[in-house]
PyMOL Python script that loads the backbone (N, CA, C, O; Angstrom):
from pymol import cmd

cmd.read_pdbstr("""\
ATOM      1  N   MET A   1       0.826  -1.182   0.000  1.00  0.00           N
ATOM      2  CA  MET A   1       0.000   0.000   0.000  1.00  0.00           C
ATOM      3  C   MET A   1       0.872   1.249   0.000  1.00  0.00           C
ATOM      4  O   MET A   1       2.095   1.170  -0.121  1.00  0.00           O
ATOM      5  N   THR A   2       0.239   2.375   0.134  1.00  0.00           N
ATOM      6  CA  THR A   2       0.978   3.627   0.077  1.00  0.00           C
ATOM      7  C   THR A   2       1.728   3.911   1.364  1.00  0.00           C
ATOM      8  O   THR A   2       1.347   3.454   2.441  1.00  0.00           O
ATOM      9  N   LYS A   3       2.790   4.665   1.231  1.00  0.00           N
ATOM     10  CA  LYS A   3       3.555   5.109   2.386  1.00  0.00           C
ATOM     11  C   LYS A   3       2.912   6.387   2.904  1.00  0.00           C
ATOM     12  O   LYS A   3       2.316   7.131   2.126  1.00  0.00           O
ATOM     13  N   PRO A   4       3.022   6.659   4.211  1.00  0.00           N
ATOM     14  CA  PRO A   4       2.456   7.907   4.731  1.00  0.00           C
ATOM     15  C   PRO A   4       3.069   9.121   4.028  1.00  0.00           C
ATOM     16  O   PRO A   4       4.287   9.215   3.869  1.00  0.00           O
ATOM     17  N   GLY A   5       2.219  10.026   3.620  1.00  0.00           N
ATOM     18  CA  GLY A   5       2.675  11.231   2.957  1.00  0.00           C
ATOM     19  C   GLY A   5       2.957  11.074   1.471  1.00  0.00           C
ATOM     20  O   GLY A   5       3.325  12.048   0.815  1.00  0.00           O
ATOM     21  N   GLN A   6       2.794   9.885   0.927  1.00  0.00           N
ATOM     22  CA  GLN A   6       3.048   9.650  -0.500  1.00  0.00           C
ATOM     23  C   GLN A   6       1.860  10.161  -1.305  1.00  0.00           C
ATOM     24  O   GLN A   6       0.711   9.859  -0.982  1.00  0.00           O
ATOM     25  N   SER A   7       2.133  10.929  -2.344  1.00  0.00           N
ATOM     26  CA  SER A   7       1.064  11.415  -3.200  1.00  0.00           C
ATOM     27  C   SER A   7       1.133  10.706  -4.550  1.00  0.00           C
ATOM     28  O   SER A   7       2.157  10.136  -4.926  1.00  0.00           O
ATOM     29  N   LEU A   8       0.039  10.761  -5.246  1.00  0.00           N
ATOM     30  CA  LEU A   8      -0.057  10.111  -6.553  1.00  0.00           C
ATOM     31  C   LEU A   8       0.574  11.020  -7.601  1.00  0.00           C
ATOM     32  O   LEU A   8       0.092  12.126  -7.847  1.00  0.00           O
ATOM     33  N   ARG A   9       1.646  10.551  -8.211  1.00  0.00           N
ATOM     34  CA  ARG A   9       2.372  11.287  -9.250  1.00  0.00           C
ATOM     35  C   ARG A   9       2.686  10.341 -10.403  1.00  0.00           C
ATOM     36  O   ARG A   9       3.033   9.179 -10.188  1.00  0.00           O
ATOM     37  N   ARG A  10       2.559  10.854 -11.643  1.00  0.00           N
ATOM     38  CA  ARG A  10       2.926  10.037 -12.798  1.00  0.00           C
ATOM     39  C   ARG A  10       4.409   9.733 -12.748  1.00  0.00           C
ATOM     40  O   ARG A  10       5.234  10.614 -12.508  1.00  0.00           O
ATOM     41  N   SER A  11       4.730   8.490 -12.976  1.00  0.00           N
ATOM     42  CA  SER A  11       6.102   8.010 -12.872  1.00  0.00           C
ATOM     43  C   SER A  11       6.946   8.450 -14.066  1.00  0.00           C
ATOM     44  O   SER A  11       6.487   8.409 -15.207  1.00  0.00           O
ATOM     45  N   ARG A  12       8.174   8.867 -13.797  1.00  0.00           N
ATOM     46  CA  ARG A  12       9.123   9.181 -14.869  1.00  0.00           C
ATOM     47  C   ARG A  12       9.923   7.941 -15.254  1.00  0.00           C
ATOM     48  O   ARG A  12      10.335   7.797 -16.405  1.00  0.00           O
ATOM     49  N   ASN A  13      10.142   7.045 -14.293  1.00  0.00           N
ATOM     50  CA  ASN A  13      10.953   5.850 -14.539  1.00  0.00           C
ATOM     51  C   ASN A  13      10.135   4.663 -15.001  1.00  0.00           C
ATOM     52  O   ASN A  13      10.618   3.839 -15.778  1.00  0.00           O
ATOM     53  N   ASN A  14       8.918   4.566 -14.538  1.00  0.00           N
ATOM     54  CA  ASN A  14       8.077   3.402 -14.792  1.00  0.00           C
ATOM     55  C   ASN A  14       6.944   3.791 -15.732  1.00  0.00           C
ATOM     56  O   ASN A  14       5.771   3.762 -15.360  1.00  0.00           O
ATOM     57  N   ARG A  15       7.318   4.157 -16.964  1.00  0.00           N
ATOM     58  CA  ARG A  15       6.305   4.605 -17.899  1.00  0.00           C
ATOM     59  C   ARG A  15       6.460   3.911 -19.240  1.00  0.00           C
ATOM     60  O   ARG A  15       7.563   3.577 -19.675  1.00  0.00           O
ATOM     61  N   ILE A  16       5.328   3.707 -19.874  1.00  0.00           N
ATOM     62  CA  ILE A  16       5.309   3.204 -21.242  1.00  0.00           C
ATOM     63  C   ILE A  16       4.836   4.345 -22.151  1.00  0.00           C
ATOM     64  O   ILE A  16       5.494   4.672 -23.139  1.00  0.00           O
ATOM     65  N   ILE A  17       3.697   4.944 -21.812  1.00  0.00           N
ATOM     66  CA  ILE A  17       3.181   6.081 -22.580  1.00  0.00           C
ATOM     67  C   ILE A  17       3.306   7.352 -21.739  1.00  0.00           C
ATOM     68  O   ILE A  17       4.107   8.233 -22.050  1.00  0.00           O
ATOM     69  N   ALA A  18       2.506   7.440 -20.670  1.00  0.00           N
ATOM     70  CA  ALA A  18       2.509   8.665 -19.864  1.00  0.00           C
ATOM     71  C   ALA A  18       2.815   8.406 -18.398  1.00  0.00           C
ATOM     72  O   ALA A  18       2.918   9.354 -17.619  1.00  0.00           O
ATOM     73  N   GLY A  19       2.962   7.161 -18.005  1.00  0.00           N
ATOM     74  CA  GLY A  19       3.272   6.851 -16.610  1.00  0.00           C
ATOM     75  C   GLY A  19       2.070   6.733 -15.704  1.00  0.00           C
ATOM     76  O   GLY A  19       2.226   6.660 -14.486  1.00  0.00           O
ATOM     77  N   VAL A  20       0.862   6.711 -16.269  1.00  0.00           N
ATOM     78  CA  VAL A  20      -0.360   6.674 -15.463  1.00  0.00           C
ATOM     79  C   VAL A  20      -0.504   5.334 -14.741  1.00  0.00           C
ATOM     80  O   VAL A  20      -0.683   5.313 -13.523  1.00  0.00           O
ATOM     81  N   ILE A  21      -0.431   4.240 -15.451  1.00  0.00           N
ATOM     82  CA  ILE A  21      -0.613   2.928 -14.826  1.00  0.00           C
ATOM     83  C   ILE A  21       0.567   2.617 -13.906  1.00  0.00           C
ATOM     84  O   ILE A  21       0.380   2.010 -12.852  1.00  0.00           O
ATOM     85  N   GLY A  22       1.764   3.018 -14.285  1.00  0.00           N
ATOM     86  CA  GLY A  22       2.928   2.851 -13.417  1.00  0.00           C
ATOM     87  C   GLY A  22       2.757   3.604 -12.111  1.00  0.00           C
ATOM     88  O   GLY A  22       3.124   3.103 -11.048  1.00  0.00           O
ATOM     89  N   ALA A  23       2.201   4.806 -12.187  1.00  0.00           N
ATOM     90  CA  ALA A  23       1.953   5.607 -10.982  1.00  0.00           C
ATOM     91  C   ALA A  23       0.913   4.944 -10.094  1.00  0.00           C
ATOM     92  O   ALA A  23       1.086   4.875  -8.877  1.00  0.00           O
ATOM     93  N   LEU A  24      -0.165   4.458 -10.693  1.00  0.00           N
ATOM     94  CA  LEU A  24      -1.207   3.784  -9.906  1.00  0.00           C
ATOM     95  C   LEU A  24      -0.659   2.509  -9.264  1.00  0.00           C
ATOM     96  O   LEU A  24      -0.971   2.208  -8.112  1.00  0.00           O
ATOM     97  N   ALA A  25       0.147   1.772 -10.001  1.00  0.00           N
ATOM     98  CA  ALA A  25       0.741   0.547  -9.457  1.00  0.00           C
ATOM     99  C   ALA A  25       1.667   0.869  -8.291  1.00  0.00           C
ATOM    100  O   ALA A  25       1.625   0.192  -7.264  1.00  0.00           O
ATOM    101  N   ASP A  26       2.505   1.898  -8.438  1.00  0.00           N
ATOM    102  CA  ASP A  26       3.387   2.309  -7.338  1.00  0.00           C
ATOM    103  C   ASP A  26       2.584   2.766  -6.132  1.00  0.00           C
ATOM    104  O   ASP A  26       2.913   2.420  -4.998  1.00  0.00           O
ATOM    105  N   TYR A  27       1.548   3.531  -6.367  1.00  0.00           N
ATOM    106  CA  TYR A  27       0.729   4.089  -5.292  1.00  0.00           C
ATOM    107  C   TYR A  27       0.054   2.985  -4.471  1.00  0.00           C
ATOM    108  O   TYR A  27      -0.012   3.065  -3.244  1.00  0.00           O
ATOM    109  N   PHE A  28      -0.447   1.950  -5.167  1.00  0.00           N
ATOM    110  CA  PHE A  28      -1.154   0.867  -4.482  1.00  0.00           C
ATOM    111  C   PHE A  28      -0.263  -0.334  -4.170  1.00  0.00           C
ATOM    112  O   PHE A  28      -0.741  -1.326  -3.618  1.00  0.00           O
ATOM    113  N   GLY A  29       1.027  -0.259  -4.515  1.00  0.00           N
ATOM    114  CA  GLY A  29       1.958  -1.328  -4.195  1.00  0.00           C
ATOM    115  C   GLY A  29       1.770  -2.575  -5.045  1.00  0.00           C
ATOM    116  O   GLY A  29       1.938  -3.691  -4.554  1.00  0.00           O
ATOM    117  N   LEU A  30       1.422  -2.399  -6.314  1.00  0.00           N
ATOM    118  CA  LEU A  30       1.191  -3.516  -7.226  1.00  0.00           C
ATOM    119  C   LEU A  30       2.310  -3.606  -8.253  1.00  0.00           C
ATOM    120  O   LEU A  30       3.091  -2.669  -8.417  1.00  0.00           O
ATOM    121  N   ASP A  31       2.380  -4.734  -8.941  1.00  0.00           N
ATOM    122  CA  ASP A  31       3.342  -4.916 -10.015  1.00  0.00           C
ATOM    123  C   ASP A  31       2.886  -4.108 -11.233  1.00  0.00           C
ATOM    124  O   ASP A  31       1.762  -4.300 -11.698  1.00  0.00           O
ATOM    125  N   PRO A  32       3.717  -3.216 -11.760  1.00  0.00           N
ATOM    126  CA  PRO A  32       3.303  -2.375 -12.889  1.00  0.00           C
ATOM    127  C   PRO A  32       2.942  -3.159 -14.150  1.00  0.00           C
ATOM    128  O   PRO A  32       1.982  -2.815 -14.839  1.00  0.00           O
ATOM    129  N   THR A  33       3.694  -4.198 -14.451  1.00  0.00           N
ATOM    130  CA  THR A  33       3.405  -4.973 -15.661  1.00  0.00           C
ATOM    131  C   THR A  33       2.060  -5.679 -15.548  1.00  0.00           C
ATOM    132  O   THR A  33       1.263  -5.656 -16.486  1.00  0.00           O
ATOM    133  N   LEU A  34       1.809  -6.298 -14.418  1.00  0.00           N
ATOM    134  CA  LEU A  34       0.524  -6.960 -14.198  1.00  0.00           C
ATOM    135  C   LEU A  34      -0.611  -5.939 -14.229  1.00  0.00           C
ATOM    136  O   LEU A  34      -1.680  -6.227 -14.768  1.00  0.00           O
ATOM    137  N   SER A  35      -0.399  -4.765 -13.667  1.00  0.00           N
ATOM    138  CA  SER A  35      -1.416  -3.713 -13.676  1.00  0.00           C
ATOM    139  C   SER A  35      -1.740  -3.288 -15.105  1.00  0.00           C
ATOM    140  O   SER A  35      -2.905  -3.084 -15.445  1.00  0.00           O
ATOM    141  N   ARG A  36      -0.724  -3.156 -15.929  1.00  0.00           N
ATOM    142  CA  ARG A  36      -0.955  -2.781 -17.327  1.00  0.00           C
ATOM    143  C   ARG A  36      -1.737  -3.855 -18.077  1.00  0.00           C
ATOM    144  O   ARG A  36      -2.658  -3.549 -18.835  1.00  0.00           O
ATOM    145  N   VAL A  37      -1.365  -5.108 -17.859  1.00  0.00           N
ATOM    146  CA  VAL A  37      -2.062  -6.214 -18.530  1.00  0.00           C
ATOM    147  C   VAL A  37      -3.532  -6.242 -18.108  1.00  0.00           C
ATOM    148  O   VAL A  37      -4.418  -6.392 -18.950  1.00  0.00           O
ATOM    149  N   ILE A  38      -3.789  -6.101 -16.821  1.00  0.00           N
ATOM    150  CA  ILE A  38      -5.173  -6.103 -16.325  1.00  0.00           C
ATOM    151  C   ILE A  38      -5.942  -4.925 -16.902  1.00  0.00           C
ATOM    152  O   ILE A  38      -7.087  -5.090 -17.324  1.00  0.00           O
ATOM    153  N   TYR A  39      -5.342  -3.746 -16.930  1.00  0.00           N
ATOM    154  CA  TYR A  39      -6.012  -2.559 -17.466  1.00  0.00           C
ATOM    155  C   TYR A  39      -6.376  -2.753 -18.942  1.00  0.00           C
ATOM    156  O   TYR A  39      -7.487  -2.425 -19.360  1.00  0.00           O
ATOM    157  N   VAL A  40      -5.449  -3.280 -19.715  1.00  0.00           N
ATOM    158  CA  VAL A  40      -5.709  -3.496 -21.134  1.00  0.00           C
ATOM    159  C   VAL A  40      -6.807  -4.541 -21.329  1.00  0.00           C
ATOM    160  O   VAL A  40      -7.696  -4.350 -22.158  1.00  0.00           O
ATOM    161  N   LEU A  41      -6.756  -5.636 -20.579  1.00  0.00           N
ATOM    162  CA  LEU A  41      -7.781  -6.671 -20.715  1.00  0.00           C
ATOM    163  C   LEU A  41      -9.158  -6.147 -20.343  1.00  0.00           C
ATOM    164  O   LEU A  41     -10.137  -6.423 -21.038  1.00  0.00           O
ATOM    165  N   ILE A  42      -9.241  -5.395 -19.255  1.00  0.00           N
ATOM    166  CA  ILE A  42     -10.532  -4.812 -18.866  1.00  0.00           C
ATOM    167  C   ILE A  42     -11.017  -3.849 -19.944  1.00  0.00           C
ATOM    168  O   ILE A  42     -12.206  -3.823 -20.260  1.00  0.00           O
ATOM    169  N   SER A  43     -10.115  -3.065 -20.506  1.00  0.00           N
ATOM    170  CA  SER A  43     -10.484  -2.112 -21.553  1.00  0.00           C
ATOM    171  C   SER A  43     -10.991  -2.816 -22.809  1.00  0.00           C
ATOM    172  O   SER A  43     -11.918  -2.336 -23.461  1.00  0.00           O
ATOM    173  N   ILE A  44     -10.396  -3.933 -23.142  1.00  0.00           N
ATOM    174  CA  ILE A  44     -10.790  -4.660 -24.351  1.00  0.00           C
ATOM    175  C   ILE A  44     -12.102  -5.404 -24.164  1.00  0.00           C
ATOM    176  O   ILE A  44     -12.972  -5.353 -25.034  1.00  0.00           O
ATOM    177  N   PHE A  45     -12.254  -6.096 -23.037  1.00  0.00           N
ATOM    178  CA  PHE A  45     -13.397  -6.983 -22.851  1.00  0.00           C
ATOM    179  C   PHE A  45     -14.622  -6.333 -22.235  1.00  0.00           C
ATOM    180  O   PHE A  45     -15.642  -7.004 -22.076  1.00  0.00           O
ATOM    181  N   SER A  46     -14.568  -5.080 -21.889  1.00  0.00           N
ATOM    182  CA  SER A  46     -15.710  -4.428 -21.267  1.00  0.00           C
ATOM    183  C   SER A  46     -16.135  -3.232 -22.111  1.00  0.00           C
ATOM    184  O   SER A  46     -15.420  -2.234 -22.205  1.00  0.00           O
ATOM    185  N   ALA A  47     -17.285  -3.349 -22.708  1.00  0.00           N
ATOM    186  CA  ALA A  47     -17.789  -2.249 -23.528  1.00  0.00           C
ATOM    187  C   ALA A  47     -18.189  -1.056 -22.665  1.00  0.00           C
ATOM    188  O   ALA A  47     -18.244   0.071 -23.158  1.00  0.00           O
ATOM    189  N   ALA A  48     -18.465  -1.289 -21.397  1.00  0.00           N
ATOM    190  CA  ALA A  48     -18.885  -0.205 -20.506  1.00  0.00           C
ATOM    191  C   ALA A  48     -17.700   0.511 -19.869  1.00  0.00           C
ATOM    192  O   ALA A  48     -17.895   1.476 -19.130  1.00  0.00           O
ATOM    193  N   PHE A  49     -16.504   0.071 -20.131  1.00  0.00           N
ATOM    194  CA  PHE A  49     -15.308   0.650 -19.516  1.00  0.00           C
ATOM    195  C   PHE A  49     -14.490   1.365 -20.585  1.00  0.00           C
ATOM    196  O   PHE A  49     -13.723   0.723 -21.303  1.00  0.00           O
ATOM    197  N   PRO A  50     -14.639   2.680 -20.702  1.00  0.00           N
ATOM    198  CA  PRO A  50     -13.897   3.402 -21.753  1.00  0.00           C
ATOM    199  C   PRO A  50     -12.450   3.629 -21.350  1.00  0.00           C
ATOM    200  O   PRO A  50     -12.089   4.719 -20.907  1.00  0.00           O
ATOM    201  N   GLY A  51     -11.631   2.620 -21.499  1.00  0.00           N
ATOM    202  CA  GLY A  51     -10.256   2.631 -21.018  1.00  0.00           C
ATOM    203  C   GLY A  51      -9.394   3.757 -21.543  1.00  0.00           C
ATOM    204  O   GLY A  51      -8.638   4.363 -20.784  1.00  0.00           O
ATOM    205  N   ILE A  52      -9.496   4.046 -22.826  1.00  0.00           N
ATOM    206  CA  ILE A  52      -8.655   5.090 -23.406  1.00  0.00           C
ATOM    207  C   ILE A  52      -9.043   6.461 -22.863  1.00  0.00           C
ATOM    208  O   ILE A  52      -8.176   7.283 -22.568  1.00  0.00           O
ATOM    209  N   LEU A  53     -10.343   6.707 -22.732  1.00  0.00           N
ATOM    210  CA  LEU A  53     -10.791   7.997 -22.215  1.00  0.00           C
ATOM    211  C   LEU A  53     -10.383   8.190 -20.760  1.00  0.00           C
ATOM    212  O   LEU A  53      -9.971   9.282 -20.370  1.00  0.00           O
ATOM    213  N   ILE A  54     -10.492   7.147 -19.965  1.00  0.00           N
ATOM    214  CA  ILE A  54     -10.080   7.236 -18.564  1.00  0.00           C
ATOM    215  C   ILE A  54      -8.576   7.448 -18.472  1.00  0.00           C
ATOM    216  O   ILE A  54      -8.110   8.229 -17.642  1.00  0.00           O
ATOM    217  N   TYR A  55      -7.812   6.759 -19.316  1.00  0.00           N
ATOM    218  CA  TYR A  55      -6.357   6.930 -19.316  1.00  0.00           C
ATOM    219  C   TYR A  55      -5.992   8.380 -19.634  1.00  0.00           C
ATOM    220  O   TYR A  55      -5.145   8.965 -18.960  1.00  0.00           O
ATOM    221  N   ILE A  56      -6.618   8.957 -20.648  1.00  0.00           N
ATOM    222  CA  ILE A  56      -6.337  10.348 -21.025  1.00  0.00           C
ATOM    223  C   ILE A  56      -6.743  11.302 -19.909  1.00  0.00           C
ATOM    224  O   ILE A  56      -6.023  12.259 -19.623  1.00  0.00           O
ATOM    225  N   LEU A  57      -7.875  11.057 -19.281  1.00  0.00           N
ATOM    226  CA  LEU A  57      -8.323  11.891 -18.168  1.00  0.00           C
ATOM    227  C   LEU A  57      -7.336  11.831 -17.005  1.00  0.00           C
ATOM    228  O   LEU A  57      -6.999  12.861 -16.419  1.00  0.00           O
ATOM    229  N   LEU A  58      -6.872  10.624 -16.669  1.00  0.00           N
ATOM    230  CA  LEU A  58      -5.883  10.481 -15.598  1.00  0.00           C
ATOM    231  C   LEU A  58      -4.554  11.128 -15.986  1.00  0.00           C
ATOM    232  O   LEU A  58      -3.869  11.689 -15.131  1.00  0.00           O
ATOM    233  N   TRP A  59      -4.190  11.057 -17.247  1.00  0.00           N
ATOM    234  CA  TRP A  59      -2.967  11.686 -17.743  1.00  0.00           C
ATOM    235  C   TRP A  59      -3.023  13.202 -17.479  1.00  0.00           C
ATOM    236  O   TRP A  59      -2.026  13.815 -17.100  1.00  0.00           O
ATOM    237  N   ILE A  60      -4.196  13.780 -17.687  1.00  0.00           N
ATOM    238  CA  ILE A  60      -4.374  15.215 -17.477  1.00  0.00           C
ATOM    239  C   ILE A  60      -4.421  15.552 -15.992  1.00  0.00           C
ATOM    240  O   ILE A  60      -3.856  16.562 -15.573  1.00  0.00           O
ATOM    241  N   LEU A  61      -5.083  14.729 -15.194  1.00  0.00           N
ATOM    242  CA  LEU A  61      -5.320  15.045 -13.780  1.00  0.00           C
ATOM    243  C   LEU A  61      -4.162  14.726 -12.847  1.00  0.00           C
ATOM    244  O   LEU A  61      -3.955  15.442 -11.867  1.00  0.00           O
ATOM    245  N   ILE A  62      -3.397  13.666 -13.123  1.00  0.00           N
ATOM    246  CA  ILE A  62      -2.309  13.262 -12.217  1.00  0.00           C
ATOM    247  C   ILE A  62      -1.054  14.034 -12.596  1.00  0.00           C
ATOM    248  O   ILE A  62      -0.586  13.928 -13.730  1.00  0.00           O
ATOM    249  N   PRO A  63      -0.505  14.806 -11.674  1.00  0.00           N
ATOM    250  CA  PRO A  63       0.712  15.565 -11.994  1.00  0.00           C
ATOM    251  C   PRO A  63       1.923  14.646 -12.152  1.00  0.00           C
ATOM    252  O   PRO A  63       1.970  13.546 -11.601  1.00  0.00           O
ATOM    253  N   SER A  64       2.890  15.124 -12.914  1.00  0.00           N
ATOM    254  CA  SER A  64       4.126  14.374 -13.139  1.00  0.00           C
ATOM    255  C   SER A  64       5.076  14.527 -11.951  1.00  0.00           C
ATOM    256  O   SER A  64       5.016  15.513 -11.217  1.00  0.00           O
ATOM    257  N   GLU A  65       5.956  13.534 -11.774  1.00  0.00           N
ATOM    258  CA  GLU A  65       6.996  13.644 -10.760  1.00  0.00           C
ATOM    259  C   GLU A  65       7.932  14.789 -11.106  1.00  0.00           C
ATOM    260  O   GLU A  65       8.098  15.136 -12.275  1.00  0.00           O
ATOM    261  N   ASP A  66       8.535  15.367 -10.096  1.00  0.00           N
ATOM    262  CA  ASP A  66       9.498  16.461 -10.313  1.00  0.00           C
ATOM    263  C   ASP A  66      10.776  15.945 -10.918  1.00  0.00           C
ATOM    264  O   ASP A  66      11.697  16.722 -11.169  1.00  0.00           O
TER     265      ASP A  66
END
""", "prot")
cmd.dss("prot")
cmd.show_as("cartoon", "prot")
cmd.util.cbc("prot")
cmd.orient("prot")
């Protein structure tokens, strides 16, 4: 889980496109690769889950690491 005082920031080191899934994985203490695979599978197999739109929204809302 998260460390006390840790904020959600897009990762500079653990990024493929914008660092959104890497940041979420770091924040929740999950494996980034597994998180990406799960996100992509949910996005593909769920018509009610607009994965690309949510990714872009998170890209805009989550600030980048310094």
